[in-house]
C-alpha positions in Angstrom: -14.3 -43.0 -37.9 -11.6 -45.2 -36.5 -13.1 -45.1 -33.0 -16.5 -45.8 -34.4 -15.4 -49.0 -36.2 -13.6 -50.3 -33.2 -16.6 -49.6 -31.1 -18.8 -51.5 -33.6 -16.4 -54.5 -33.6 -16.4 -54.5 -29.8 -20.1 -54.5 -29.7 -20.3 -57.4 -32.1 -17.9 -59.3 -29.9 -20.0 -58.7 -26.9 -23.1 -59.8 -28.8 -21.4 -63.0 -29.8 -20.2 -63.7 -26.3 -23.6 -63.1 -24.8 -25.1 -65.3 -27.5 -22.7 -68.1 -26.6 -23.5 -67.8 -22.9 -27.2 -67.9 -23.6 -26.8 -70.9 -25.8 -25.0 -72.8 -23.1 -27.6 -71.7 -20.5 -30.4 -72.9 -22.8 -28.7 -76.3 -23.2 -28.3 -76.7 -19.4 -31.8 -75.7 -18.7 -33.1 -78.1 -21.4 -31.1 -80.9 -19.8 -32.5 -79.9 -16.3 -36.1 -79.8 -17.5 -35.8 -83.1 -19.4 -35.7 -84.7 -16.0 -39.3 -84.4 -14.8 -39.5 -82.2 -11.6 -40.2 -84.4 -8.6 -38.9 -87.5 -10.4 -38.0 -90.5 -8.2 -36.4 -93.9 -8.6 -39.2 -96.0 -7.1 -38.9 -99.4 -5.5 -41.5 -101.3 -3.4 -41.3 -103.0 0.0 -43.7 -105.7 1.2 -43.2 -106.3 4.9 -45.3 -107.6 7.8 -46.7 -104.4 9.3 -49.5 -106.4 11.0 -50.2 -110.0 11.9 -48.0 -112.7 13.5 -44.8 -111.4 11.8 -45.2 -107.7 12.8 -42.1 -107.8 15.0 -40.1 -108.9 12.0 -41.6 -106.4 9.7 -41.1 -103.5 12.0 -37.4 -104.2 12.3 -36.9 -104.6 8.5 -38.7 -101.4 7.7 -36.4 -99.5 10.0 -33.4 -100.8 8.1 -35.0 -99.8 4.8 -35.8 -96.3 6.0 -32.2 -95.8 7.2 -30.8 -96.9 3.8 -33.1 -94.6 1.8 -32.0 -91.7 4.0 -28.4 -92.5 3.5 -28.7 -93.0 -0.3 -30.6 -89.7 -0.8 -28.2 -87.8 1.5 -25.4 -89.0 -0.7 -27.0 -87.9 -3.9 -29.6 -90.5 -4.7 -29.4 -92.9 -7.6 -27.6 -91.2 -10.5 -28.7 -87.9 -9.0 -32.4 -88.8 -8.6 -33.9 -89.4 -5.1 -34.8 -93.0 -4.2 -38.4 -93.5 -3.0 -39.6 -96.7 -1.3 -43.4 -97.5 -1.3 -44.3 -99.6 1.6 -47.1 -102.2 1.5 -48.3 -104.4 4.4 -48.2 -108.2 3.7 -50.4 -108.7 6.8 -48.1 -111.7 7.5 -50.1 -113.5 4.8 -48.7 -114.7 1.4 -52.0 -114.0 -0.4 -52.1 -110.4 0.8 -48.4 -110.1 -0.1 -49.2 -111.0 -3.7 -52.0 -108.5 -3.8 -49.6 -105.8 -2.6 -46.9 -106.9 -5.1 -49.3 -106.7 -8.0 -50.3 -103.2 -6.9 -46.7 -102.1 -6.7 -45.9 -103.5 -10.2 -49.1 -102.4 -12.1 -50.0 -99.1 -10.3 -46.8 -97.8 -8.9 -44.6 -99.1 -11.7 -41.7 -100.2 -9.5 -38.8 -102.1 -11.0 -37.7 -103.7 -7.8 -39.2 -105.0 -4.5 -37.8 -105.9 -1.1 -39.5 -108.4 1.2 -39.0 -111.2 3.7 -40.5 -114.3 5.3 -40.2 -117.6 3.6 -43.9 -118.2 2.6 -44.1 -114.6 1.4 -41.1 -114.5 -0.9 -42.0 -118.0 -2.3 -45.4 -116.5 -3.3 -43.9 -113.3 -4.7 -41.2 -115.0 -6.7 -43.4 -116.0 -9.7 -44.9 -112.5 -9.8 -41.4 -111.0 -9.9 -40.2 -113.2 -12.7 -43.3 -112.9 -14.7 -43.1 -109.1 -14.7 -39.3 -108.8 -14.9 -39.1 -107.1 -11.4 -36.1 -107.6 -9.2 -37.1 -109.2 -5.8 -34.6 -109.0 -2.9 -35.3 -111.1 0.2 -33.9 -109.6 3.4 -35.1 -112.3 5.8 -36.2 -115.8 4.6 -34.7 -119.2 5.2 -36.4 -121.4 2.6 -34.3 -122.8 -0.3 -37.5 -123.0 -2.3 -37.4 -119.3 -3.0 -34.5 -119.2 -5.4 -33.8 -120.5 -8.8 -31.0 -120.0 -11.3 -30.5 -116.8 -13.4 -33.8 -115.2 -12.6 -34.9 -111.9 -10.8 -34.8 -113.3 -7.2 -32.0 -112.6 -4.8 -31.4 -113.1 -1.1 -29.1 -111.1 1.3 -30.2 -113.0 4.4 -29.5 -116.4 5.9 -30.9 -119.6 4.4 -32.0 -122.4 6.8 -28.8 -124.5 6.6 -26.7 -121.7 8.1 -28.6 -121.7 11.4 -29.5 -125.4 11.6 -25.9 -126.5 10.9 -24.6 -124.2 13.6 -27.0 -125.6 16.2 -26.4 -129.2 15.0 -22.7 -128.8 15.3 -23.1 -128.0 19.0 -25.5 -130.9 19.6 -23.3 -133.4 17.7 -20.3 -132.3 19.8 -22.3 -132.9 22.9 -23.2 -136.4 21.8 -27.0 -135.7 21.8 -28.8 -138.7 20.2 -32.3 -137.4 19.7 -33.7 -134.0 18.7 -37.3 -132.9 18.7 -38.2 -130.2 16.2 -41.3 -128.2 17.0 -42.0 -126.1 14.0 -44.6 -123.8 12.5 -46.2 -125.4 9.5 -45.1 -123.0 6.8 -42.1 -122.5 4.4 -39.9 -121.2 7.2 -40.7 -124.1 9.5 -40.4 -126.7 6.8 -37.0 -125.3 5.6 -35.6 -125.4 9.1 -36.9 -128.9 9.7 -35.2 -130.1 6.6 -32.0 -128.4 7.5 -32.0 -130.0 11.0 -32.7 -133.4 9.5 -29.7 -133.0 7.1 -27.2 -131.8 9.7 -28.1 -133.5 13.0 -26.5 -137.0 13.3 -29.0 -138.5 15.7 -32.7 -139.2 15.4 -35.0 -136.3 14.5 -38.6 -136.3 15.7 -40.9 -133.5 14.6 -44.3 -132.0 15.5 -45.9 -129.0 13.7 -48.4 -126.3 14.6 -50.4 -123.6 12.7 -49.1 -120.1 12.4 -51.9 -118.8 14.6 -51.6 -121.5 17.3 -51.4 -120.5 20.9 -51.6 -123.9 22.7 -48.6 -126.2 22.2 -49.1 -128.6 25.1 -50.1 -131.7 23.0 -47.0 -131.3 20.7 -44.7 -130.8 23.7 -46.0 -133.9 25.4 -45.3 -135.9 22.2 -41.7 -134.7 22.3 -41.2 -135.2 26.0 -38.7 -138.0 25.6 -36.2 -136.3 23.3 -32.8 -135.1 24.6 -33.0 -131.6 23.1 -35.7 -129.4 21.6 -35.4 -127.2 18.5 -38.1 -124.5 18.0 -39.1 -122.8 14.8 -41.8 -120.3 15.4 -42.8 -116.7 15.1 -41.9 -114.4 17.9 -45.4 -114.4 19.4 -45.3 -118.1 19.7 -41.8 -118.8 21.0 -42.4 -117.2 24.4 -45.7 -119.2 24.8 -44.0 -122.5 23.9 -41.3 -121.9 26.4 -43.8 -120.9 29.2 -46.0 -124.0 28.5 -42.9 -126.3 28.4 -41.9 -125.1 31.8 -45.4 -125.4 33.2 -45.4 -129.1 32.0 -42.2 -129.7 33.8 -40.1 -130.7 30.8 -36.5 -129.8 31.2 -34.8 -130.5 27.8 -32.5 -127.7 26.6 -34.0 -125.5 23.9 -32.3 -124.4 20.7 -33.6 -122.1 17.9 -32.5 -119.4 15.5 -32.4 -115.6 15.7 -35.7 -115.1 13.9 -37.6 -117.1 16.6 -35.6 -115.8 19.6 -34.1 -112.3 19.6 -37.0 -110.1 20.4 -38.2 -108.5 23.7 -41.7 -109.9 23.0 -40.3 -113.4 23.3 -38.8 -112.7 26.8 -42.0 -111.0 27.9 -44.2 -113.9 26.9 -41.8 -116.5 28.3 -41.9 -115.0 31.8 -38.4 -116.2 32.7 -38.7 -119.5 30.8 -36.4 -118.3 28.1 -33.3 -118.4 30.3 -30.6 -120.6 28.9 -32.2 -120.9 25.4 -29.4 -121.2 22.8 -29.9 -119.9 19.3 -27.9 -119.5 16.0 -27.6 -115.9 14.8 -25.7 -113.8 12.2 -22.2 -112.9 13.2 -23.5 -109.4 13.9 -21.5 -107.8 16.7 -23.1 -104.6 17.9 -19.7 -103.6 19.4 -17.9 -103.6 16.0 -15.8 -100.6 15.2 -15.6 -100.7 11.4 -17.0 -97.7 9.6 -19.8 -99.6 7.8 -21.3 -100.7 11.1 -20.6 -97.7 13.3 -22.3 -95.4 10.8 -25.3 -97.7 10.6 -25.5 -98.2 14.3 -25.3 -94.5 15.1 -28.0 -93.7 12.6 -30.2 -96.4 14.0 -29.8 -95.2 17.6 -30.4 -91.6 16.6 -33.6 -92.3 14.7 -35.1 -95.2 16.5 -33.3 -95.6 19.8 -31.9 -98.9 21.1 -29.8 -101.4 19.3 -30.4 -102.7 15.7 -30.9 -106.4 15.1 -30.0 -108.6 12.1 -33.3 -108.1 10.3 -32.7 -104.3 10.3 -29.2 -104.7 9.1 -30.1 -107.2 6.4 -32.9 -104.9 5.1 -30.5 -102.0 5.1 -28.0 -104.1 3.1 -30.7 -105.1 0.7 -31.5 -101.5 -0.2 -27.9 -100.5 -0.4 -26.9 -103.3 -2.8 -29.9 -102.7 -4.9 -29.0 -99.0 -5.2 -25.4 -99.9 -6.1 -26.7 -102.1 -9.0 -29.1 -99.3 -10.1 -26.3 -96.7 -10.2 -24.4 -99.0 -12.5 -27.2 -98.9 -15.1 -27.8 -96.0 -17.5 -31.5 -96.3 -16.6 -31.9 -97.3 -12.9 -35.4 -98.6 -13.7 -34.1 -101.1 -16.3 -34.7 -104.2 -14.2 -32.8 -106.5 -16.6 -29.7 -104.4 -16.3 -30.1 -104.2 -12.5 -30.4 -108.0 -12.4 -27.2 -108.4 -14.4 -25.3 -105.9 -12.2 -26.4 -107.8 -9.1 -25.1 -111.1 -10.4 -21.9 -109.4 -11.4 -21.4 -107.8 -8.0 -18.3 -108.9 -6.0 -17.6 -108.3 -2.3 -20.0 -105.4 -1.7 -19.4 -104.2 1.8 -22.6 -104.5 3.8 -23.4 -104.1 7.4 -23.8 -107.8 8.0 -20.8 -108.7 5.8 -19.5 -108.9 2.3 -22.1 -109.5 -0.4 -21.8 -111.5 -3.6 -24.4 -113.7 -5.3 -24.2 -117.1 -6.7 -26.0 -118.3 -9.9 -29.2 -118.8 -7.8 -29.1 -115.2 -6.5 -28.2 -116.5 -3.0 -25.6 -114.6 -1.0 -22.4 -116.6 -1.2 -21.4 -116.6 2.5 -22.9 -115.7 5.8 -21.0 -116.3 9.1 -23.0 -117.4 12.1 -22.5 -117.5 15.9 -24.3 -118.9 18.9 -26.1 -116.7 21.4 -28.1 -117.4 24.5 -30.5 -115.8 26.9 -28.8 -114.9 30.2 -30.4 -112.8 32.9 -33.2 -111.9 30.5 -30.7 -110.5 28.0 -29.4 -111.7 24.6 -25.7 -112.4 24.9 -22.9 -114.4 23.3 -23.0 -118.1 24.1 -19.9 -119.4 26.0 -19.8 -123.1 26.6 -19.7 -123.8 30.3 -20.6 -120.3 31.3 
């Protein structure tokens, strides 16, 4: 009888213990299945996959893809994988708006990445109207941003590049500058920035985004001491070639978006030699961990060396994911917006990131580079 009672008590204890284990298991399983299987944190990306800005778009999308791979390799956003839905802007603001509307209404994204001045200016009202975070990774125009809204920029605005070039021209005592610019938001922003920072006379001529013949404009600017170009990559090389064919010898200055692409060198046919341009302080020989990891991943996946647009797009995704992780619901765009404004000294590949009240990155260092022996290298005065 004694043994029978003990055995019965032991059996009850086992039953209680098993019941407790099953209860915990049931709780864990319910928590697991509460998260829909295959769930993703979805964001959109509107870049130039075709059209005149395709060189820019290809580089940006490479940076986005690398960032998504890193984020998901490190556990995603609050344990959920990040998914980016790419759309082609076709290098046209109207098509970009159509793509943005699809991302918002069909794909239900809470954030979008994009670039190109005219594109992000067109997308900004859509973002603010729908409460969707918009992060620019490569636009110069100041018209894009406004205070305390859903728009942010991790790239360089026009004054950073124009001021750097103007500093050099002012030091040289140049008295007249011709600005040959594409007639869109990018070109207008750079023209305004040159006019504000160059001490001498500024003369300008514009052209359409699909133009291929620039001889008339070049002839009108024949008397200036220096020439500043603002163009897409398909046009820069043609301008340089036509300028050389006309026999005009003024030194040429521009910015990284117009210059640092192999397609520019190919189209120029040697006429790009000596061109000087302002660029992000983006040293591909850096040894800090933030850059070396990015550089190694880029070389492994795509081959070659990344450029600033790849790095800026990478930083755009990374800073967005950091803000999303800080929100209980990563799809809560209002929370994500607030976390982005509150961000301080986020370590990006291009540099530290913090945003001002307009959503503009607070500081971006620049350097001068040049074309020497058909390669893009650091500019050294007198070299």
